[in-house]
N, C-alpha and C positions, 0 to 999 in steps of 0.2 A: 899707361898713358901714351898717347901718340908722341913720337919724337919731334915731329914738325908741327908748329902751331902758327896759324896765320895771325898777323897783328890785328886783323879786323874781326877776329872771331869773337862772338858774343854768346853768353849763356842762354839756354832756353828760358830761364827765369826772366831775363831781361826782355826777351822777345814777348813773352806772355804778359809782362807788366806793361810794355809799350802798346800792345795791341788790345789788351783787355780780354783776350780769348784764351780758352783752354786749348793747349796744343795736344793733338791726337797722335803725333808721331814723335819719336825721339831716338837718339843714339848716343852711345858712350863717347864717340869721337867728337860730338858737338859740345861736350863739357869743357869749360876752361880749366886750366891747371889750378888745383887747390879748391875745387868746387865744394861748397858747403853741403852737407855736414862733413867736415874733415875728421881725420882720425883723432886729432887733438880735441875737437869739439865733442866727439863721442866719448873720449876718455874722461872729460869733465862730468859726464853723466854717471861715472862709476864712483861709488862712495863706500869706504870701509868704515863701518861703525865700530871703531876699536873698543874692545872690552865687553860688548854685549852680544857677540856672536852673530852679527848680521852684516851682509854685503848687499849693496843695492846697485842695480843698473837702472838709473832713473827711479821709477817706482816699482821695479820688479826685483824681488829678492833673489840673490844668487848664492851659490855655494862654491867653495874652493876644494877641489878634489884632485889627488894625484892621478896622473895619466895611467900609471900602473894599476891603480885600483879599478879604474874604468875598464882597463884591459882585462883584468881578472873577472870582472862582472861579465864582460863579453864572452870570455872563455867558458864560464859557468853556463851561460844561456845556450851557447853553441852545443855544449856537451849534453845539456838537458833536453833541448828541443830540436837539435839538428841545424845545419848550416842555413837552409832555406828559411826556416821559421825565424831564426835569429836575424837574418838579413831583413825580413819584414819588420820585426820588432824595432831594430835600431833605425831603420829608415823612417818609421813613423815617429820615433822619438825625435830624430833630427828635423822632421817636417814640423812638429809642434814647436820646436825651438825656433825655427824660422818664422812661423806664424807669430809667436810672441815678440820676436825682434822687429818684425814689420809693424806690429801695433805700437811698439816703443817709438819707432821712427815717426809714425804718423802723429803720435802724441807730443813727442819732444820737438819735432820740426814740422808743425802743421801747415806751414806756408810753402813748403818745398813742392816743386812740380814732380811729376812721376819719374822723369829721368834722373833727377837728383836723388830721389828716394830709392830708386833701384840701385843707383851707384853706391849708396850708403851700405847696402847689404854686405858686400865683400869686406868692408871696413869693420863692421860689427862682428862679422865672422872671424876676422883676424884678431880683433880686440879680445875675444873670448878664449883665445889660446889654442884652438883645436888645429888650426892650419893657417898658413900664410897664403892669402888669396891675391892673385894678380889678374886684373881684368884684361882680357885680350880685346874683346869687343862685345857689345850687345846693341840691339836695335828692336824697336817695337812700333806697331801701327795699331792704335786702338780702333780705327775705323774698320780695319780688316780683321781685328782680333788676333794679330800675329805677334809672336815674340821669338827672338833667336839670340842666344848668347854663348860666348866661349870664354873659359876661365882656366888659369893655371893654378894649381895648388902645390905649395912647397912645404916640406917638413910635416906631413900629416901624422898626427899622433895616433890616429886610428890605424893607419897602415903600419906604423912602427910596432904597435902592440900586437897586431895580427902576426907580423913576422916573428916577434919574440915568442909567441905561443904556438904558432903553426908553421913557421917557415914561409918561404915565398909561395904566393898563391897563383892559381891558374886563371882566376877571374878577379875583377876589381873588388876591393874589400872596404872602401871608405863609404860604408852604408849610411851611417848617421850623417856624415858630411854631405852626402848626395841628397839626403832628404831635406837638409837645411835650406839650400837655395830653392828647392821645389816649394816648400812651405812659404818662404819669404816672398818669392816672386808671384806665386799664385794669389797670395793675400793682397798684395799691392796692385797687381794687374787685373784682379777680379775674374780671372779665367784660369783653369788648371794648366800649369806649366810643369813639365817633368824634366829633371836633370839626370843625365846619365854619364857615368865615368867611363871614358873610352881608353884612357891610359892610366895606370895606377902604380905608384911607387911600391905598393905591396906586392907587385908582380915583377919588380926589378927595374921599372922605368925611373928615369932621373927625377921626374916630378909627375903629378897627376894632371890629366887633361880632361876637362868636364864641359859638356855641351848641354844647353837647355833649350827646349822649344815647346810649342803647344802640345798638349797630351795627344791630340789626334794625329800629329805629324809623325809620331813614332810607329804608326800603323797598328795592326791587330796584335802583333807579337810584341807586346810591351808589358812584361811582368810587373813593372813598377806600378801600373794601375791597380793591380790587386794588392801589392805590398802597401800602398798608400790609401787603400780603401776607396779608390775611384770606381772599382768594379769588384764583383765577387770572383773568387777563384773559379777557373773553368772546371766544370764537372767532368770527371773521367768517364762517366757513362754517356753513351751515345744513344739518343732517342731513335727508335726504329722508324716511327712514322709520326706525322703531325696531322692534326685534324683542325678544321676551322673553328673559330670562336662563335658561339651562339649566345645571343642576348635575349632573355625572356622578357615579357611585358612587365613582370613584377620587379624587374631590376636585377634578378639573379643572372649569373653568367656561367656558361659551360664552356670551358676552354680546352682545346686539344693539347696533345703532348708538346712539351717544349715551350708552351706559352709564347708563340711568335709575336714579336713586337711589344713584349711586356716592358713596363717602365723600369729603368734601373734603380737600384737602391744604393746610393753612394754616401760616403761620409768618411771623415778621418778622425772624428772626436773619439775620446776614450769610451764614452758611454755607448756610442754607436758600434764601435769595434767589439765591445763586450757582447752586445746583442748579436752581432754577426757571427762571432765565434760560437756562441751557443747554438745558433741555427746550423752551422756547419757540423757541430758535434752530434746533433740529434737527427740530422737529415736522413742518413742511411739506415736508421732504425725503424721499427714499427710503432714507437712510442707515440701516444697522444700528446699533442702540444697545446699549451694555452698561452696565447699572446695577450699581454696586458698593456694597455697604454691609452692615453687620451685620444679623443676623436681627432682624426686627421694626421696621426703620426706615421701612417703607412703600414698598418698591420696586414692589410691584404697583400701589399707588395712583398712583405716579409714571408707571408704564407706561400706566395707564388714562387719565391726563390727557394724556399724549403722544398717545395714540390720538384723544382728543377734539379736540385741536388740529390734527390732521393732515387731509389731504384724503381720508383713508380713514374718516373718522368715521361715515359712513353705512353702512359695512360691518361685518362681525362683528369683535369682539375676543375672542380665544380664549386663555385662560390655562392653562398646564400646569405642574404641579409635577413636574419630572423625577425628583425623589427618590422620588416616590410610585408610579412606574411600575416594575413588576418588569423586571429586565434582559432576560428572555426575550420580553417583550411590547413593548419600546421601539419596534422597527421597525414592528410592526403598528399600534401606537397612533399613531405619528407619520404614517405614510404610508398606512395603510389595508390591507385584505386582500381578496383575490379569493375568491369561493366555491370551496371545495375545496382551498384552498392548504394546509391541514393539517386534521387530525382536529378536528371541531367547527366548522369554518368552513362553516356551512350556507348562508351568504348573503354577498354582497359588502358590505363596509362601508368608508366613507370614513374617512381618518385626520384628524388635527388640521390638517394643511396644507390639505387640501381644504375642511374646514369653515371655515377662516379665509380662504378665497379672496376676494381683493380687499380684505381687512382687515389686521388685525394679529395676529401670533402671539407670545405672551409665554412665554418659556421660563425659568421660575424654577428656581434651583439647578441650573444647566446643568452645573456641575462634577461632578455626581453621575452623569452619563451614562457608560455603559461605553465603553471606548476604540473598540470596533468601531462602536458607534452614532454616535460622534462623526464618523467618516469619512463615513457616509451623510448625516448632518446637513449636513456641509460641502458635499457635492455638491448637496444640495437648495437651500441658500442661494446657492451660487455659480452653478449652472446654471439655477436657477429651474424645475426640473422634478423630478418624483418618479415612482416606480413602486410600485404596491401590492405587498404580499407575495403571491407566486404569480401576479403579473400579468406581461404581456409588453409593454405599451404605456406610453409616458411620458405624464404628465399635467402640464400647465402649473401652476406654483405661484406665482401672483401674490400674494405675501404679504410684508408688512413684518415683519421679525423684530426683537424686543426680547428680549435675554437679561439675566439677573440672576444674581449670584453673591454669596454671603456669605463667600467665601474669595478670596484673591488668585490669579487665574488664571495670572499670570506665575510665581508660586511653583509652581503645579501643573504648569506646562509644564516648569520646571526639574527637578521631581521625577519627570517622565516619566509623569504621570497624565493629562495633558491635551494634545491635539494642538496643536502650535505653529501649523500652518496654520489650524486652526479658531479659535484664539485671535485671530490677526490678522484673520480674517474677521469675527469678532464685535466686536472692539475698534476699530471704525471711529470711533465717537464715544462714548467712555466718560464716564459721569456718576457722580460719587461722591455718595452720599446720606449726610449726616452723622448720626452717632448722636445720641440725644437729649441726652446729657450735654454735647455740644458746641453745643447750641442751646437752652440753658435759658430764654432769653427767650421761647421759644414755648410753654413749659409752661402758663402761665395760659390762653392761647388754646385749646390742645388740651384742657386740663382742663375748660374751660367748654363746649367742643363735646361732649365725652363725657358731661358732666353732663346736658346737655339731652337727648342721645340716650337715655341709660339711664333718666332720669326718665320719659320717654314710653314707652319699651319695657317697663319693669317697673311702670308705673303707681304710682310712689312720689313722694310730695310732699315732697321734700327741698329745703331752702332753698339750700344751697351748702356750701362748705368754710370751716372756721374759718381764722383767720389763721395759727395755728401749723401746721395741716394743709397749707396752701399752702406755708408756709416749708419744711416737711419735704419736700414734693415737689420744691421748688427745690433742696434740699440733696442729694437722693437721686441715685445714679449711674445707675439704670435699666439694669441689664445686659440686660433684655429690651426696652429701647427703647420705642417708642410703643405696641407691643402690651402691654407691662407696665403702662404708664400707663393704658391703656384698661381693663385688668383691675382695677387698683387703684380707679379711679373707679367701675366697675360694682359692685365689692365694697362700696365705701363707700355707694353708693346703696341697696344691699340691706340693709346692716347698720344704717344710721342710722335714728333714729326719725322717724316721720312729722311733718312740720312742724319738724324740727330740722336741725342742721348736721352735716356729715361731719367728724369729728375724727380724731386720730391712731389711736385704738383701733379705728376702723372700717376703716382702710386697711391697716396692716401686721400682718396676722394669719396669714401663711403663712411665718414664719421668714425674711422678707426682712432683709438687713443694715440695721438701723434707722439713720436719719440721726442724727448726733451732736447732743446737746442742750447748751445752756449755761444758766447761771444768770443771773438778773437780779433787780432789786429792784422791788417794786410801790411805788405812791405812799405806802403806809403803812409802808414800810420792811421788808416781808416778803420773804424769798428765795423766788423761784419759778423754774420752768424753762421755757425757750422753745426752739423748734426752729430758731432762726437759728443756723447753725453758726459757731463760732469755734474757732481753734486752741487746743489744750490745754484742752479742756473737761473738768473733773474729774468731772462728774456725767453723762457721756454714757450715754443709754439708760435712765435711771430718772427717774420723776416724784417721787421722795421722797428726802429726806436722812435716812439711818437713824441718824446719830449726831451728837453735838455737834462731834466732830472734823471730820466731813464738812461740817457747816454752816459752821464757822470757815474751812475751806479754800475752800469755795465763795464765801464772803463776801470773803476776801482776793483771790481770783482776779478777782472782779467789780470790786473797786476798782482793781486793776492794769489791767484792760482799759479801764475808764473813763478812767483817767489817760493810758494810751497813746493812746486815741482822741482825747483833748483835748490831746495833746502837752504834758502836765504842767500844763495850766490847771485849777486846782482848782475855780474857780467854774463853769467849763463842765462839768467832770466831775460836780459836784454837781447841776447842772441835769439832766444826762442821767440821773442816778439818782433824780431826784425828791426830793433832799435839799437842805437849806440848806447854805451853805458851812461854817458853824460845826459842824454835825453831821458833815459829811464830814471836816473837820479833826480832830475828836475821834476818829472811828473810825480814821483813818489813823494817828494817834499811838498809839492803843490797840494796833494791830497792828504797830507799828514800821515803817510805810511812809512816815512823814513826821516830821520833827523841827522 
């Protein structure tokens, strides 16, 4: 906290309330002393359900574990996987802890502005016992998308355990604790923010010193991006040459080595990281890979990344959408055609197998191939030779095959639509790509990436997404997966006003199943609607209450939710609603909810 405080200093919440506008800038120095949520208010969210083995922080179940036990786990992981791998694991664990605590603050204190919410992070971090956090300063500007913060950490349990098992370190060792503010701040700010420990008590410093800023500000040499899943680890192989990308009329693509300008595949969710690890494991082998996942999950992007990490990275990557090739042309497209093979074949032409020679051939929607074509594909993969249509000589097919399907090929085999022998040949190393609804933690990162991409592409000066727009995206099921998220963000960039924010009305304009809304109280006691979904929301899908009956129902439901969230603690429920205890008691009696 700053030592000097002006007597005319007001909180950002008061300014926001008086102007009715969302503030796009903020700084820790502008907070008044004791700004809510205080450590005492956060402590009231912690409940020990004595006797039944459960501890709750608001609605999140917690566990109590000795620091020495966590230290032993850390030691075991270091010995099993090495220091670098352990660093990435613990940093991701801390990141997810920060994400969950940010969601807790958003739910417990829904009316707080961004400055107060960011300031609550160090208090929750301290409450959970890992380290004592002192905020030196932080400041942000939503319009510029910038964040910078400095913090001191005292009595780090992670540093103490590292010293106990390994002695003084030569590099910072508070890996999990560094991941925590990265996850917390990125979730609230809506853009990737990376924290780095510059001084560490595990290295002999009197306390830890941590700095956080936008991921891009750390420059290219930022290993935290790979640790946190913001980018893939850099390949040790260096591509010798690159060739331009060729797009064919039928939608297939031939891309040169290195895939210049390829879309990144980012994520921090457990399901994404599992798929990424499997790609890294198989990349430098010759094994055939089968990517399985719903339409729009990014199977081609995963295949491109697999190619980049392989020893074939300097050779072509050829992508084919099997569903786009007419059944009568499959053989000639895959294997090529000799001059005079049929009417119109006025010249010899190589097929996709030849054009991918030495590189990677990606067969998307492989289940759509006709049964006869499947047999010829099997021979090409198995024997590594092909014959052009109308030709008489065999041609070597030095190609690494990656196949993809949005249907279960095992089901297709049982239905008699897909050859069992081809299925077993393709399914050497299957990788399941999770749908977006199973990796919601990645939505803010993906949204930020698409926002930057389309702002530049369409030359639109859009600041970012509003809080309720981001909450709606987090609540949406995305039947179209990442492709649908990409479309929504592009639509928002186009619809939103220059210099403004993307809001709900800019996103869901094509009859999408709109995320459920729920009611909440503003600080002056008015009922408003937010897009954070709760069960049994009576006003889903509407921004207006059209009658006094609806207003009364929304108000009663709101009080019930607040009481349930606070486990019957009226004082805590009142604080979460921005009311005094006396006012809440009066309203509860009025509606027959309390006697």
